[in-house]
N, C-alpha and C positions, 0 to 999 in steps of 0.2 A: 527857127526854133531849135534850141540845143537838145542834145540827146537826153539829158536829165529830165527836161520837161516832157519829152515824148514818152519816156518810161513812166513818169508820174501819171500822165494822162491815161496811158494804157492800163496801169494798175487800178486807177479810179474806175474806169469802165468795167474792168474785171470784177471789182468789188460790187458795183451796182448790179451787174448781170447775175452774180452769185447770190446776192440778196434776193433778187426777184425769183430766181430758180428755187432757192431754199423756201421762200414764202409759199410758192405754189406747191412744193412737195409737202410742207407741213399742213397746208389747208387740205390737200388731197388725202392725207392720211388721217385726218380728224374723223373719228367715227361719229355718225349721227344716226338717229332713228328715222328711217324713211317711211313715209306713208304713201302707199300707192294710190293711184287715181290720176289726178292732174299734177302731181309733183314729180320732179326729176328724181330718178334713181341713178341714172347715168348722168354724172355731173361734169366730167372732164372731156375735152376734145383736143386732138392734135390734128392740124391741117395745114395744107399748102394754100396760099392765097396768091392769085395772079392779079396784078394791079393792086388797087386799094392802098392802104396805109404804108405798105412796104415799098411802094413805088413801082416795082416790077414783079418780083417773085419773093415771097417771104414764107418762112416756116414758123408756125404759131402754136401756142398752147393756150387754151382758155378753160375757165372753171366757173361753174355756177356757184356763187357764194351764198346767196340768200334767196329764199323763195317764199312768197306769200300769195296764196290763192293762184291767180293766173299770171302774176308778175314775178319776174326773177331778176336778180342783179348778177352780172357776169363780169369777170376781169380777164384780160387777155394780154399776153406779151409775145412778141415775135422777133425775128431776126432776118435781116435782108442784106444782101451784098450786090452792089451794082459794079461789075468788073470794068465796064468801059469807062467809068468816071471815078473808080476807086472810092466808092462810098459804102459805108456800113450804116444801116438804119436799125433802130430798135423801137418799133411801135408798141405803145402801151395804151389800151383803151378800157373803159368801163362802159358797159352797155346794160340797158334795161330790155328784157325780153318779155313780150306780152303775147299770150295766146294759149290755146289748149290743144289737146291731142299732140301732134308732132310738128305743127306749123306755127311760126312765131314772127311777129314784127320786132325788129331789133333797132333800137335807137341808142346812140352813145356818143362819146367823145373821148379825147385824150391826146397826149403829146407823142411826138415821134422825135427821137434824138438821132441826128445824122452826123457822121464823122467823115470828113473829106480828106483824102490823102493825096499827095505826100505832105502837104503843109499841116496836117492834123488840125484843120479847122472844124469846130463842132458847132452845130446849130440845132435849134429846136423848132419844129413846126407844130401846129395845132390842127387837129382834124375833127370834123363831125362824122357821124355815121348814121345812115338809115338804110334798112334793107329787110329782106325776107330770109328766114332761116328754117331749114328742115333738120330736126334732130329728134330721134326717138326718145321718149321719156323713160321707158322701162327696160330697154334692151340695148346692148352694145350694138353699134352699127354705123352706118354712113351718116355723116353730117355734111350738109350742103348749104351754102348761103350766097346770095348775090346782094351787094351793097353799093350804095352811092356814098363816096367819102370826099367831100370838099375839104381841101387842105388850105389853111391860112399860113403863108410862109413869108418871112422877111428875107430879103436878099440885098447884097451890096451892089451898087452900080459903079461904073468906072470913075465918075467924078468924086467918089468918096461918100456919097449919100446912101441912104437905105430906102427901100421901097417895100411895100407889102403887096402880095398877090394872092388871089383866091384861085386855086387850081382844082377844077372838078375832075374827080377820078371815079372809076367804077372798078369793083373788085369781085372776083369769083373765088369762093373758097370750097375746097373739097377735102374731107378728111374722115377721121374715125372717132366716134364717141365711146367712152368707156367709163 
């Protein structure tokens, strides 16, 4: 791959990541009238996830976008780097949270974009997500979740063909809700 294509691919990834970050900043700064009780007042979380969609360790931001009664819709974006195989991953998921008080069942799915260096090969895997989440509704504080994330991935084999695999992963997330 020539240098021009490498630079173009790098700028494309920077634009996509910038768009996602700006989207979450805008959503985070939208003022809404919060009703206390079983609704989230604390809607944002930053956390580190071990395992899960980022494959090893990822840094993530997630936001509660919509809430109706006991059900909420959350969006998440993360960033992971695997140094031993020069891979950068960008997991994006949308989840439904169901529960009351501070404990929730979380079910979701989304793509993860992977870039493999030095050849700058890019791939996309798709993952599901089911797990348990602890996050306080009305106070800033600790957010913890444990999830099962089966990943459906395509990969190339030596004879030039493609195969699909389902890779079962487990993730543990610990962070701060604000």
